[in-house]
PDB file of the backbone (N, CA, C, O) and the ligand in Angstrom, with CONECT records:
HET     ZN  A 101       1
ATOM      1  N   MET A   1      34.768  71.053  90.784  1.00  0.00           N
ATOM      2  CA  MET A   1      33.979  70.828  91.997  1.00  0.00           C
ATOM      3  C   MET A   1      34.652  71.574  93.152  1.00  0.00           C
ATOM      4  O   MET A   1      35.836  71.362  93.415  1.00  0.00           O
ATOM      5  N   ASN A   2      33.916  72.436  93.835  1.00  0.00           N
ATOM      6  CA  ASN A   2      34.541  73.111  94.980  1.00  0.00           C
ATOM      7  C   ASN A   2      34.472  72.241  96.230  1.00  0.00           C
ATOM      8  O   ASN A   2      33.886  71.158  96.218  1.00  0.00           O
ATOM      9  N   ILE A   3      35.078  72.730  97.306  1.00  0.00           N
ATOM     10  CA  ILE A   3      35.217  71.911  98.517  1.00  0.00           C
ATOM     11  C   ILE A   3      33.853  71.589  99.138  1.00  0.00           C
ATOM     12  O   ILE A   3      33.654  70.505  99.685  1.00  0.00           O
ATOM     13  N   ILE A   4      32.936  72.520  99.051  1.00  0.00           N
ATOM     14  CA  ILE A   4      31.598  72.277  99.621  1.00  0.00           C
ATOM     15  C   ILE A   4      30.887  71.175  98.836  1.00  0.00           C
ATOM     16  O   ILE A   4      30.259  70.283  99.406  1.00  0.00           O
ATOM     17  N   GLU A   5      31.007  71.266  97.519  1.00  0.00           N
ATOM     18  CA  GLU A   5      30.397  70.224  96.684  1.00  0.00           C
ATOM     19  C   GLU A   5      31.064  68.872  96.920  1.00  0.00           C
ATOM     20  O   GLU A   5      30.399  67.836  96.928  1.00  0.00           O
ATOM     21  N   LYS A   6      32.377  68.892  97.111  1.00  0.00           N
ATOM     22  CA  LYS A   6      33.099  67.642  97.318  1.00  0.00           C
ATOM     23  C   LYS A   6      32.651  66.992  98.631  1.00  0.00           C
ATOM     24  O   LYS A   6      32.408  65.786  98.680  1.00  0.00           O
ATOM     25  N   ASN A   7      32.546  67.794  99.688  1.00  0.00           N
ATOM     26  CA  ASN A   7      32.088  67.248 100.968  1.00  0.00           C
ATOM     27  C   ASN A   7      30.686  66.666 100.854  1.00  0.00           C
ATOM     28  O   ASN A   7      30.397  65.599 101.395  1.00  0.00           O
ATOM     29  N   ALA A   8      29.832  67.373 100.152  1.00  0.00           N
ATOM     30  CA  ALA A   8      28.459  66.904  99.995  1.00  0.00           C
ATOM     31  C   ALA A   8      28.441  65.580  99.227  1.00  0.00           C
ATOM     32  O   ALA A   8      27.671  64.667  99.525  1.00  0.00           O
ATOM     33  N   ASN A   9      29.313  65.518  98.240  1.00  0.00           N
ATOM     34  CA  ASN A   9      29.429  64.318  97.426  1.00  0.00           C
ATOM     35  C   ASN A   9      29.916  63.121  98.257  1.00  0.00           C
ATOM     36  O   ASN A   9      29.390  62.014  98.138  1.00  0.00           O
ATOM     37  N   ASP A  10      30.924  63.365  99.094  1.00  0.00           N
ATOM     38  CA  ASP A  10      31.448  62.311  99.964  1.00  0.00           C
ATOM     39  C   ASP A  10      30.367  61.822 100.924  1.00  0.00           C
ATOM     40  O   ASP A  10      30.235  60.624 101.171  1.00  0.00           O
ATOM     41  N   ALA A  11      29.600  62.765 101.457  1.00  0.00           N
ATOM     42  CA  ALA A  11      28.558  62.393 102.410  1.00  0.00           C
ATOM     43  C   ALA A  11      27.487  61.550 101.717  1.00  0.00           C
ATOM     44  O   ALA A  11      26.987  60.577 102.281  1.00  0.00           O
ATOM     45  N   GLN A  12      27.146  61.938 100.489  1.00  0.00           N
ATOM     46  CA  GLN A  12      26.170  61.158  99.716  1.00  0.00           C
ATOM     47  C   GLN A  12      26.667  59.748  99.470  1.00  0.00           C
ATOM     48  O   GLN A  12      25.906  58.781  99.529  1.00  0.00           O
ATOM     49  N   GLN A  13      27.955  59.650  99.196  1.00  0.00           N
ATOM     50  CA  GLN A  13      28.537  58.345  98.924  1.00  0.00           C
ATOM     51  C   GLN A  13      28.529  57.484 100.183  1.00  0.00           C
ATOM     52  O   GLN A  13      28.224  56.292 100.130  1.00  0.00           O
ATOM     53  N   ALA A  14      28.867  58.098 101.310  1.00  0.00           N
ATOM     54  CA  ALA A  14      28.857  57.380 102.587  1.00  0.00           C
ATOM     55  C   ALA A  14      27.439  56.898 102.891  1.00  0.00           C
ATOM     56  O   ALA A  14      27.241  55.799 103.409  1.00  0.00           O
ATOM     57  N   LEU A  15      26.465  57.731 102.563  1.00  0.00           N
ATOM     58  CA  LEU A  15      25.065  57.378 102.800  1.00  0.00           C
ATOM     59  C   LEU A  15      24.664  56.176 101.937  1.00  0.00           C
ATOM     60  O   LEU A  15      24.015  55.246 102.417  1.00  0.00           O
ATOM     61  N   ARG A  16      25.049  56.208 100.688  1.00  0.00           N
ATOM     62  CA  ARG A  16      24.725  55.081  99.798  1.00  0.00           C
ATOM     63  C   ARG A  16      25.381  53.791 100.288  1.00  0.00           C
ATOM     64  O   ARG A  16      24.797  52.710 100.219  1.00  0.00           O
ATOM     65  N   HIS A  17      26.607  53.934 100.784  1.00  0.00           N
ATOM     66  CA  HIS A  17      27.348  52.791 101.294  1.00  0.00           C
ATOM     67  C   HIS A  17      26.614  52.182 102.506  1.00  0.00           C
ATOM     68  O   HIS A  17      26.488  50.963 102.613  1.00  0.00           O
ATOM     69  N   LEU A  18      26.141  53.034 103.400  1.00  0.00           N
ATOM     70  CA  LEU A  18      25.396  52.561 104.578  1.00  0.00           C
ATOM     71  C   LEU A  18      24.110  51.868 104.153  1.00  0.00           C
ATOM     72  O   LEU A  18      23.743  50.829 104.701  1.00  0.00           O
ATOM     73  N   GLU A  19      23.429  52.452 103.171  1.00  0.00           N
ATOM     74  CA  GLU A  19      22.170  51.870 102.692  1.00  0.00           C
ATOM     75  C   GLU A  19      22.409  50.489 102.082  1.00  0.00           C
ATOM     76  O   GLU A  19      21.596  49.575 102.215  1.00  0.00           O
ATOM     77  N   GLU A  20      23.539  50.375 101.419  1.00  0.00           N
ATOM     78  CA  GLU A  20      23.926  49.094 100.814  1.00  0.00           C
ATOM     79  C   GLU A  20      24.153  48.046 101.911  1.00  0.00           C
ATOM     80  O   GLU A  20      23.731  46.896 101.785  1.00  0.00           O
ATOM     81  N   ARG A  21      24.826  48.464 102.981  1.00  0.00           N
ATOM     82  CA  ARG A  21      25.097  47.543 104.099  1.00  0.00           C
ATOM     83  C   ARG A  21      23.808  47.115 104.792  1.00  0.00           C
ATOM     84  O   ARG A  21      23.671  45.970 105.224  1.00  0.00           O
ATOM     85  N   LEU A  22      22.865  48.053 104.892  1.00  0.00           N
ATOM     86  CA  LEU A  22      21.575  47.715 105.515  1.00  0.00           C
ATOM     87  C   LEU A  22      20.808  46.732 104.632  1.00  0.00           C
ATOM     88  O   LEU A  22      20.235  45.758 105.120  1.00  0.00           O
ATOM     89  N   LYS A  23      20.808  46.999 103.342  1.00  0.00           N
ATOM     90  CA  LYS A  23      20.118  46.123 102.398  1.00  0.00           C
ATOM     91  C   LYS A  23      20.682  44.704 102.489  1.00  0.00           C
ATOM     92  O   LYS A  23      19.952  43.712 102.489  1.00  0.00           O
ATOM     93  N   ASN A  24      21.984  44.654 102.564  1.00  0.00           N
ATOM     94  CA  ASN A  24      22.686  43.383 102.665  1.00  0.00           C
ATOM     95  C   ASN A  24      22.319  42.637 103.954  1.00  0.00           C
ATOM     96  O   ASN A  24      22.180  41.414 103.957  1.00  0.00           O
ATOM     97  N   ALA A  25      22.166  43.386 105.038  1.00  0.00           N
ATOM     98  CA  ALA A  25      21.852  42.775 106.333  1.00  0.00           C
ATOM     99  C   ALA A  25      20.432  42.214 106.357  1.00  0.00           C
ATOM    100  O   ALA A  25      20.135  41.293 107.118  1.00  0.00           O
ATOM    101  N   LEU A  26      19.552  42.779 105.516  1.00  0.00           N
ATOM    102  CA  LEU A  26      18.142  42.395 105.547  1.00  0.00           C
ATOM    103  C   LEU A  26      17.721  41.518 104.373  1.00  0.00           C
ATOM    104  O   LEU A  26      16.653  40.907 104.402  1.00  0.00           O
ATOM    105  N   ALA A  27      18.553  41.458 103.350  1.00  0.00           N
ATOM    106  CA  ALA A  27      18.178  40.735 102.137  1.00  0.00           C
ATOM    107  C   ALA A  27      17.998  39.249 102.425  1.00  0.00           C
ATOM    108  O   ALA A  27      18.662  38.698 103.302  1.00  0.00           O
ATOM    109  N   PRO A  28      17.100  38.603 101.688  1.00  0.00           N
ATOM    110  CA  PRO A  28      16.970  37.157 101.850  1.00  0.00           C
ATOM    111  C   PRO A  28      18.311  36.487 101.548  1.00  0.00           C
ATOM    112  O   PRO A  28      19.079  36.961 100.711  1.00  0.00           O
ATOM    113  N   LEU A  29      18.574  35.403 102.227  1.00  0.00           N
ATOM    114  CA  LEU A  29      19.847  34.713 102.002  1.00  0.00           C
ATOM    115  C   LEU A  29      19.933  34.246 100.567  1.00  0.00           C
ATOM    116  O   LEU A  29      18.966  33.709 100.025  1.00  0.00           O
ATOM    117  N   LYS A  30      21.069  34.443  99.955  1.00  0.00           N
ATOM    118  CA  LYS A  30      21.201  33.922  98.599  1.00  0.00           C
ATOM    119  C   LYS A  30      22.435  33.050  98.497  1.00  0.00           C
ATOM    120  O   LYS A  30      23.418  33.234  99.214  1.00  0.00           O
ATOM    121  N   ASP A  31      22.354  32.105  97.593  1.00  0.00           N
ATOM    122  CA  ASP A  31      23.488  31.231  97.350  1.00  0.00           C
ATOM    123  C   ASP A  31      24.460  31.919  96.426  1.00  0.00           C
ATOM    124  O   ASP A  31      24.096  32.352  95.332  1.00  0.00           O
ATOM    125  N   ILE A  32      25.684  32.017  96.863  1.00  0.00           N
ATOM    126  CA  ILE A  32      26.725  32.533  95.984  1.00  0.00           C
ATOM    127  C   ILE A  32      27.775  31.442  95.884  1.00  0.00           C
ATOM    128  O   ILE A  32      28.322  30.980  96.885  1.00  0.00           O
ATOM    129  N   VAL A  33      28.042  31.039  94.640  1.00  0.00           N
ATOM    130  CA  VAL A  33      28.964  29.929  94.415  1.00  0.00           C
ATOM    131  C   VAL A  33      30.303  30.216  95.098  1.00  0.00           C
ATOM    132  O   VAL A  33      30.860  31.307  94.977  1.00  0.00           O
ATOM    133  N   GLY A  34      30.799  29.215  95.812  1.00  0.00           N
ATOM    134  CA  GLY A  34      32.108  29.369  96.439  1.00  0.00           C
ATOM    135  C   GLY A  34      32.065  30.002  97.820  1.00  0.00           C
ATOM    136  O   GLY A  34      33.100  30.227  98.448  1.00  0.00           O
ATOM    137  N   THR A  35      30.866  30.282  98.278  1.00  0.00           N
ATOM    138  CA  THR A  35      30.759  30.851  99.623  1.00  0.00           C
ATOM    139  C   THR A  35      29.739  30.062 100.431  1.00  0.00           C
ATOM    140  O   THR A  35      28.903  29.342  99.887  1.00  0.00           O
ATOM    141  N   GLN A  36      29.833  30.216 101.720  1.00  0.00           N
ATOM    142  CA  GLN A  36      28.926  29.541 102.628  1.00  0.00           C
ATOM    143  C   GLN A  36      28.378  30.573 103.601  1.00  0.00           C
ATOM    144  O   GLN A  36      29.106  31.446 104.074  1.00  0.00           O
ATOM    145  N   VAL A  37      27.096  30.462 103.892  1.00  0.00           N
ATOM    146  CA  VAL A  37      26.512  31.433 104.815  1.00  0.00           C
ATOM    147  C   VAL A  37      26.059  30.730 106.082  1.00  0.00           C
ATOM    148  O   VAL A  37      25.429  29.674 106.040  1.00  0.00           O
ATOM    149  N   GLU A  38      26.388  31.327 107.185  1.00  0.00           N
ATOM    150  CA  GLU A  38      25.914  30.848 108.477  1.00  0.00           C
ATOM    151  C   GLU A  38      25.028  31.931 109.056  1.00  0.00           C
ATOM    152  O   GLU A  38      25.363  33.115 109.002  1.00  0.00           O
ATOM    153  N   VAL A  39      23.907  31.528 109.604  1.00  0.00           N
ATOM    154  CA  VAL A  39      23.057  32.512 110.261  1.00  0.00           C
ATOM    155  C   VAL A  39      23.150  32.273 111.754  1.00  0.00           C
ATOM    156  O   VAL A  39      22.980  31.152 112.233  1.00  0.00           O
ATOM    157  N   SER A  40      23.416  33.325 112.466  1.00  0.00           N
ATOM    158  CA  SER A  40      23.500  33.179 113.912  1.00  0.00           C
ATOM    159  C   SER A  40      22.869  34.401 114.565  1.00  0.00           C
ATOM    160  O   SER A  40      22.374  35.302 113.887  1.00  0.00           O
ATOM    161  N   GLU A  41      22.896  34.413 115.872  1.00  0.00           N
ATOM    162  CA  GLU A  41      22.371  35.578 116.569  1.00  0.00           C
ATOM    163  C   GLU A  41      23.519  36.515 116.884  1.00  0.00           C
ATOM    164  O   GLU A  41      24.470  36.160 117.581  1.00  0.00           O
ATOM    165  N   GLY A  42      23.403  37.721 116.351  1.00  0.00           N
ATOM    166  CA  GLY A  42      24.370  38.726 116.716  1.00  0.00           C
ATOM    167  C   GLY A  42      23.842  39.454 117.930  1.00  0.00           C
ATOM    168  O   GLY A  42      22.635  39.479 118.168  1.00  0.00           O
ATOM    169  N   HIS A  43      24.726  40.040 118.689  1.00  0.00           N
ATOM    170  CA  HIS A  43      24.264  40.795 119.844  1.00  0.00           C
ATOM    171  C   HIS A  43      24.791  42.208 119.784  1.00  0.00           C
ATOM    172  O   HIS A  43      26.000  42.442 119.760  1.00  0.00           O
ATOM    173  N   CYS A  44      23.865  43.145 119.760  1.00  0.00           N
ATOM    174  CA  CYS A  44      24.226  44.552 119.723  1.00  0.00           C
ATOM    175  C   CYS A  44      24.054  45.118 121.127  1.00  0.00           C
ATOM    176  O   CYS A  44      23.041  44.868 121.782  1.00  0.00           O
ATOM    177  N   LEU A  45      25.030  45.871 121.584  1.00  0.00           N
ATOM    178  CA  LEU A  45      24.965  46.434 122.940  1.00  0.00           C
ATOM    179  C   LEU A  45      23.775  47.373 123.097  1.00  0.00           C
ATOM    180  O   LEU A  45      23.205  47.499 124.181  1.00  0.00           O
ATOM    181  N   GLN A  46      23.411  48.027 122.001  1.00  0.00           N
ATOM    182  CA  GLN A  46      22.310  48.992 122.078  1.00  0.00           C
ATOM    183  C   GLN A  46      20.949  48.379 121.782  1.00  0.00           C
ATOM    184  O   GLN A  46      19.949  48.744 122.399  1.00  0.00           O
ATOM    185  N   HIS A  47      20.917  47.448 120.836  1.00  0.00           N
ATOM    186  CA  HIS A  47      19.624  46.981 120.333  1.00  0.00           C
ATOM    187  C   HIS A  47      19.337  45.517 120.622  1.00  0.00           C
ATOM    188  O   HIS A  47      18.277  45.014 120.250  1.00  0.00           O
ATOM    189  N   GLY A  48      20.246  44.835 121.267  1.00  0.00           N
ATOM    190  CA  GLY A  48      20.004  43.438 121.612  1.00  0.00           C
ATOM    191  C   GLY A  48      20.262  42.499 120.450  1.00  0.00           C
ATOM    192  O   GLY A  48      21.125  42.746 119.608  1.00  0.00           O
ATOM    193  N   LEU A  49      19.490  41.408 120.418  1.00  0.00           N
ATOM    194  CA  LEU A  49      19.760  40.365 119.433  1.00  0.00           C
ATOM    195  C   LEU A  49      19.283  40.747 118.034  1.00  0.00           C
ATOM    196  O   LEU A  49      18.264  41.418 117.870  1.00  0.00           O
ATOM    197  N   PHE A  50      20.022  40.316 117.056  1.00  0.00           N
ATOM    198  CA  PHE A  50      19.582  40.473 115.663  1.00  0.00           C
ATOM    199  C   PHE A  50      20.111  39.305 114.874  1.00  0.00           C
ATOM    200  O   PHE A  50      21.039  38.617 115.301  1.00  0.00           O
ATOM    201  N   GLU A  51      19.507  39.082 113.705  1.00  0.00           N
ATOM    202  CA  GLU A  51      19.957  37.984 112.852  1.00  0.00           C
ATOM    203  C   GLU A  51      21.223  38.401 112.117  1.00  0.00           C
ATOM    204  O   GLU A  51      21.232  39.378 111.368  1.00  0.00           O
ATOM    205  N   GLN A  52      22.265  37.661 112.340  1.00  0.00           N
ATOM    206  CA  GLN A  52      23.535  38.015 111.720  1.00  0.00           C
ATOM    207  C   GLN A  52      23.946  36.926 110.737  1.00  0.00           C
ATOM    208  O   GLN A  52      23.930  35.739 111.064  1.00  0.00           O
ATOM    209  N   ARG A  53      24.306  37.339 109.551  1.00  0.00           N
ATOM    210  CA  ARG A  53      24.791  36.386 108.561  1.00  0.00           C
ATOM    211  C   ARG A  53      26.294  36.525 108.454  1.00  0.00           C
ATOM    212  O   ARG A  53      26.842  37.627 108.406  1.00  0.00           O
ATOM    213  N   ARG A  54      26.932  35.393 108.417  1.00  0.00           N
ATOM    214  CA  ARG A  54      28.379  35.395 108.248  1.00  0.00           C
ATOM    215  C   ARG A  54      28.690  34.590 106.998  1.00  0.00           C
ATOM    216  O   ARG A  54      28.427  33.390 106.924  1.00  0.00           O
ATOM    217  N   ARG A  55      29.250  35.274 106.029  1.00  0.00           N
ATOM    218  CA  ARG A  55      29.577  34.602 104.773  1.00  0.00           C
ATOM    219  C   ARG A  55      31.067  34.293 104.728  1.00  0.00           C
ATOM    220  O   ARG A  55      31.910  35.153 104.984  1.00  0.00           O
ATOM    221  N   THR A  56      31.363  33.053 104.399  1.00  0.00           N
ATOM    222  CA  THR A  56      32.760  32.615 104.351  1.00  0.00           C
ATOM    223  C   THR A  56      33.112  32.215 102.929  1.00  0.00           C
ATOM    224  O   THR A  56      32.345  31.541 102.240  1.00  0.00           O
ATOM    225  N   LEU A  57      34.269  32.639 102.518  1.00  0.00           N
ATOM    226  CA  LEU A  57      34.778  32.253 101.207  1.00  0.00           C
ATOM    227  C   LEU A  57      35.426  30.882 101.356  1.00  0.00           C
ATOM    228  O   LEU A  57      36.345  30.708 102.157  1.00  0.00           O
ATOM    229  N   GLN A  58      34.939  29.893 100.573  1.00  0.00           N
ATOM    230  CA  GLN A  58      35.409  28.530 100.798  1.00  0.00           C
ATOM    231  C   GLN A  58      36.904  28.346 100.550  1.00  0.00           C
ATOM    232  O   GLN A  58      37.557  27.583 101.261  1.00  0.00           O
ATOM    233  N   VAL A  59      37.449  29.032  99.558  1.00  0.00           N
ATOM    234  CA  VAL A  59      38.880  28.856  99.297  1.00  0.00           C
ATOM    235  C   VAL A  59      39.749  29.643 100.282  1.00  0.00           C
ATOM    236  O   VAL A  59      40.931  29.347 100.456  1.00  0.00           O
ATOM    237  N   LEU A  60      39.153  30.634 100.913  1.00  0.00           N
ATOM    238  CA  LEU A  60      39.893  31.437 101.888  1.00  0.00           C
ATOM    239  C   LEU A  60      39.054  31.529 103.166  1.00  0.00           C
ATOM    240  O   LEU A  60      38.427  32.556 103.429  1.00  0.00           O
ATOM    241  N   PRO A  61      39.046  30.459 103.953  1.00  0.00           N
ATOM    242  CA  PRO A  61      38.113  30.398 105.081  1.00  0.00           C
ATOM    243  C   PRO A  61      38.311  31.507 106.118  1.00  0.00           C
ATOM    244  O   PRO A  61      37.425  31.769 106.931  1.00  0.00           O
ATOM    245  N   HIS A  62      39.466  32.147 106.082  1.00  0.00           N
ATOM    246  CA  HIS A  62      39.654  33.225 107.059  1.00  0.00           C
ATOM    247  C   HIS A  62      39.021  34.528 106.574  1.00  0.00           C
ATOM    248  O   HIS A  62      38.950  35.507 107.317  1.00  0.00           O
ATOM    249  N   VAL A  63      38.563  34.531 105.320  1.00  0.00           N
ATOM    250  CA  VAL A  63      37.887  35.730 104.824  1.00  0.00           C
ATOM    251  C   VAL A  63      36.399  35.599 105.105  1.00  0.00           C
ATOM    252  O   VAL A  63      35.693  34.840 104.442  1.00  0.00           O
ATOM    253  N   GLN A  64      35.942  36.337 106.079  1.00  0.00           N
ATOM    254  CA  GLN A  64      34.541  36.274 106.467  1.00  0.00           C
ATOM    255  C   GLN A  64      33.946  37.662 106.460  1.00  0.00           C
ATOM    256  O   GLN A  64      34.600  38.662 106.756  1.00  0.00           O
ATOM    257  N   GLN A  65      32.679  37.677 106.109  1.00  0.00           N
ATOM    258  CA  GLN A  65      31.991  38.951 106.097  1.00  0.00           C
ATOM    259  C   GLN A  65      30.740  38.811 106.962  1.00  0.00           C
ATOM    260  O   GLN A  65      29.908  37.934 106.732  1.00  0.00           O
ATOM    261  N   GLU A  66      30.622  39.673 107.942  1.00  0.00           N
ATOM    262  CA  GLU A  66      29.470  39.599 108.835  1.00  0.00           C
ATOM    263  C   GLU A  66      28.557  40.786 108.630  1.00  0.00           C
ATOM    264  O   GLU A  66      29.013  41.911 108.426  1.00  0.00           O
ATOM    265  N   THR A  67      27.259  40.524 108.685  1.00  0.00           N
ATOM    266  CA  THR A  67      26.345  41.653 108.582  1.00  0.00           C
ATOM    267  C   THR A  67      26.235  42.342 109.942  1.00  0.00           C
ATOM    268  O   THR A  67      26.495  41.750 110.989  1.00  0.00           O
ATOM    269  N   GLU A  68      25.839  43.616 109.887  1.00  0.00           N
ATOM    270  CA  GLU A  68      25.797  44.431 111.097  1.00  0.00           C
ATOM    271  C   GLU A  68      24.377  44.559 111.634  1.00  0.00           C
ATOM    272  O   GLU A  68      23.415  44.172 110.971  1.00  0.00           O
ATOM    273  N   CYS A  69      24.258  45.099 112.826  1.00  0.00           N
ATOM    274  CA  CYS A  69      22.948  45.321 113.441  1.00  0.00           C
ATOM    275  C   CYS A  69      22.131  46.287 112.572  1.00  0.00           C
ATOM    276  O   CYS A  69      22.556  47.423 112.366  1.00  0.00           O
ATOM    277  N   PRO A  70      20.963  45.859 112.057  1.00  0.00           N
ATOM    278  CA  PRO A  70      20.182  46.722 111.177  1.00  0.00           C
ATOM    279  C   PRO A  70      19.717  47.999 111.876  1.00  0.00           C
ATOM    280  O   PRO A  70      19.639  49.055 111.249  1.00  0.00           O
ATOM    281  N   ALA A  71      19.411  47.906 113.157  1.00  0.00           N
ATOM    282  CA  ALA A  71      18.950  49.101 113.875  1.00  0.00           C
ATOM    283  C   ALA A  71      20.069  50.137 113.965  1.00  0.00           C
ATOM    284  O   ALA A  71      19.817  51.336 113.846  1.00  0.00           O
ATOM    285  N   CYS A  72      21.307  49.678 114.174  1.00  0.00           N
ATOM    286  CA  CYS A  72      22.447  50.595 114.207  1.00  0.00           C
ATOM    287  C   CYS A  72      22.632  51.250 112.841  1.00  0.00           C
ATOM    288  O   CYS A  72      22.868  52.455 112.744  1.00  0.00           O
ATOM    289  N   LEU A  73      22.522  50.437 111.784  1.00  0.00           N
ATOM    290  CA  LEU A  73      22.688  50.975 110.437  1.00  0.00           C
ATOM    291  C   LEU A  73      21.614  52.013 110.142  1.00  0.00           C
ATOM    292  O   LEU A  73      21.890  53.061 109.559  1.00  0.00           O
ATOM    293  N   ARG A  74      20.363  51.704 110.558  1.00  0.00           N
ATOM    294  CA  ARG A  74      19.273  52.665 110.333  1.00  0.00           C
ATOM    295  C   ARG A  74      19.550  53.968 111.067  1.00  0.00           C
ATOM    296  O   ARG A  74      19.313  55.051 110.532  1.00  0.00           O
ATOM    297  N   ALA A  75      20.055  53.859 112.297  1.00  0.00           N
ATOM    298  CA  ALA A  75      20.350  55.069 113.081  1.00  0.00           C
ATOM    299  C   ALA A  75      21.447  55.882 112.404  1.00  0.00           C
ATOM    300  O   ALA A  75      21.371  57.109 112.349  1.00  0.00           O
ATOM    301  N   LYS A  76      22.471  55.193 111.886  1.00  0.00           N
ATOM    302  CA  LYS A  76      23.566  55.900 111.205  1.00  0.00           C
ATOM    303  C   LYS A  76      23.046  56.589 109.944  1.00  0.00           C
ATOM    304  O   LYS A  76      23.414  57.726 109.647  1.00  0.00           O
ATOM    305  N   ILE A  77      22.189  55.888 109.215  1.00  0.00           N
ATOM    306  CA  ILE A  77      21.634  56.461 107.985  1.00  0.00           C
ATOM    307  C   ILE A  77      20.819  57.704 108.314  1.00  0.00           C
ATOM    308  O   ILE A  77      20.943  58.729 107.643  1.00  0.00           O
ATOM    309  N   ALA A  78      19.976  57.614 109.358  1.00  0.00           N
ATOM    310  CA  ALA A  78      19.138  58.753 109.731  1.00  0.00           C
ATOM    311  C   ALA A  78      20.007  59.941 110.147  1.00  0.00           C
ATOM    312  O   ALA A  78      19.730  61.079 109.767  1.00  0.00           O
ATOM    313  N   ALA A  79      21.059  59.676 110.928  1.00  0.00           N
ATOM    314  CA  ALA A  79      21.923  60.757 111.403  1.00  0.00           C
ATOM    315  C   ALA A  79      22.652  61.418 110.238  1.00  0.00           C
ATOM    316  O   ALA A  79      22.769  62.642 110.180  1.00  0.00           O
ATOM    317  N   LEU A  80      23.138  60.601 109.317  1.00  0.00           N
ATOM    318  CA  LEU A  80      23.877  61.145 108.181  1.00  0.00           C
ATOM    319  C   LEU A  80      22.944  61.924 107.245  1.00  0.00           C
ATOM    320  O   LEU A  80      23.307  62.986 106.739  1.00  0.00           O
ATOM    321  N   ALA A  81      21.751  61.390 107.023  1.00  0.00           N
ATOM    322  CA  ALA A  81      20.797  62.081 106.147  1.00  0.00           C
ATOM    323  C   ALA A  81      20.438  63.446 106.740  1.00  0.00           C
ATOM    324  O   ALA A  81      20.293  64.434 106.019  1.00  0.00           O
ATOM    325  N   LYS A  82      20.300  63.480 108.062  1.00  0.00           N
ATOM    326  CA  LYS A  82      19.983  64.736 108.742  1.00  0.00           C
ATOM    327  C   LYS A  82      21.137  65.735 108.572  1.00  0.00           C
ATOM    328  O   LYS A  82      20.923  66.920 108.314  1.00  0.00           O
ATOM    329  N   ARG A  83      22.366  65.221 108.723  1.00  0.00           N
ATOM    330  CA  ARG A  83      23.533  66.087 108.579  1.00  0.00           C
ATOM    331  C   ARG A  83      23.605  66.651 107.163  1.00  0.00           C
ATOM    332  O   ARG A  83      23.873  67.837 106.970  1.00  0.00           O
ATOM    333  N   ILE A  84      23.364  65.796 106.182  1.00  0.00           N
ATOM    334  CA  ILE A  84      23.404  66.251 104.788  1.00  0.00           C
ATOM    335  C   ILE A  84      22.363  67.341 104.564  1.00  0.00           C
ATOM    336  O   ILE A  84      22.642  68.355 103.925  1.00  0.00           O
ATOM    337  N   ALA A  85      21.155  67.125 105.098  1.00  0.00           N
ATOM    338  CA  ALA A  85      20.091  68.110 104.905  1.00  0.00           C
ATOM    339  C   ALA A  85      20.441  69.437 105.564  1.00  0.00           C
ATOM    340  O   ALA A  85      20.188  70.496 104.990  1.00  0.00           O
ATOM    341  N   SER A  86      21.021  69.393 106.765  1.00  0.00           N
ATOM    342  CA  SER A  86      21.299  70.657 107.444  1.00  0.00           C
ATOM    343  C   SER A  86      22.489  71.363 106.798  1.00  0.00           C
ATOM    344  O   SER A  86      22.523  72.593 106.747  1.00  0.00           O
ATOM    345  N   GLU A  87      23.456  70.604 106.307  1.00  0.00           N
ATOM    346  CA  GLU A  87      24.577  71.245 105.605  1.00  0.00           C
ATOM    347  C   GLU A  87      24.106  71.889 104.309  1.00  0.00           C
ATOM    348  O   GLU A  87      24.579  72.959 103.924  1.00  0.00           O
ATOM    349  N   ARG A  88      23.179  71.229 103.650  1.00  0.00           N
ATOM    350  CA  ARG A  88      22.638  71.769 102.406  1.00  0.00           C
ATOM    351  C   ARG A  88      21.953  73.111 102.687  1.00  0.00           C
ATOM    352  O   ARG A  88      22.111  74.079 101.942  1.00  0.00           O
ATOM    353  N   GLN A  89      21.195  73.137 103.777  1.00  0.00           N
ATOM    354  CA  GLN A  89      20.511  74.383 104.152  1.00  0.00           C
ATOM    355  C   GLN A  89      21.503  75.493 104.455  1.00  0.00           C
ATOM    356  O   GLN A  89      21.331  76.629 104.012  1.00  0.00           O
ATOM    357  N   GLN A  90      22.551  75.160 105.218  1.00  0.00           N
ATOM    358  CA  GLN A  90      23.565  76.146 105.562  1.00  0.00           C
ATOM    359  C   GLN A  90      24.223  76.693 104.312  1.00  0.00           C
ATOM    360  O   GLN A  90      24.429  77.900 104.181  1.00  0.00           O
ATOM    361  N   ASN A  91      24.557  75.786 103.385  1.00  0.00           N
ATOM    362  CA  ASN A  91      25.217  76.218 102.163  1.00  0.00           C
ATOM    363  C   ASN A  91      24.327  77.133 101.338  1.00  0.00           C
ATOM    364  O   ASN A  91      24.789  78.104 100.738  1.00  0.00           O
ATOM    365  N   GLN A  92      23.032  76.801 101.321  1.00  0.00           N
ATOM    366  CA  GLN A  92      22.113  77.650 100.568  1.00  0.00           C
ATOM    367  C   GLN A  92      21.995  79.012 101.227  1.00  0.00           C
ATOM    368  O   GLN A  92      21.855  80.025 100.542  1.00  0.00           O
ATOM    369  N   ALA A  93      22.050  79.045 102.561  1.00  0.00           N
ATOM    370  CA  ALA A  93      21.950  80.318 103.286  1.00  0.00           C
ATOM    371  C   ALA A  93      23.145  81.205 103.019  1.00  0.00           C
ATOM    372  O   ALA A  93      23.040  82.431 103.041  1.00  0.00           O
ATOM    373  N   GLN A  94      24.302  80.568 102.760  1.00  0.00           N
ATOM    374  CA  GLN A  94      25.531  81.350 102.549  1.00  0.00           C
ATOM    375  C   GLN A  94      25.562  82.070 101.210  1.00  0.00           C
ATOM    376  O   GLN A  94      26.211  83.107 101.071  1.00  0.00           O
ATOM    377  N   PHE A  95      24.881  81.536 100.256  1.00  0.00           N
ATOM    378  CA  PHE A  95      25.005  82.137  98.912  1.00  0.00           C
ATOM    379  C   PHE A  95      23.800  82.955  98.529  1.00  0.00           C
ATOM    380  O   PHE A  95      23.758  83.519  97.435  1.00  0.00           O
TER     381      PHE A  95
HETATM  382 ZN    ZN A 101      22.463  47.998 117.124  1.00  0.00          ZN2+
END
């Protein structure tokens, strides 16, 4: 794999990771044994209020996972997808 392919691969992976985080932020609440979910209002400086889920591991109460602002995640996904597309075009132009 050359460096251009590696960068493209990393960007694809980052994109999948963001999509996973968005899916998680929007998915219906599910029961996971050993964890507890709290739903509260998160506040995003850019997008205002959103539904935020905070999952706590019962045996390790200091381990918490909070979902992020879905609008921010969507914006990041759109920006990254655009970057991937334009880099792909540039690479094709070079060869
Ligand atoms: Zn936001």
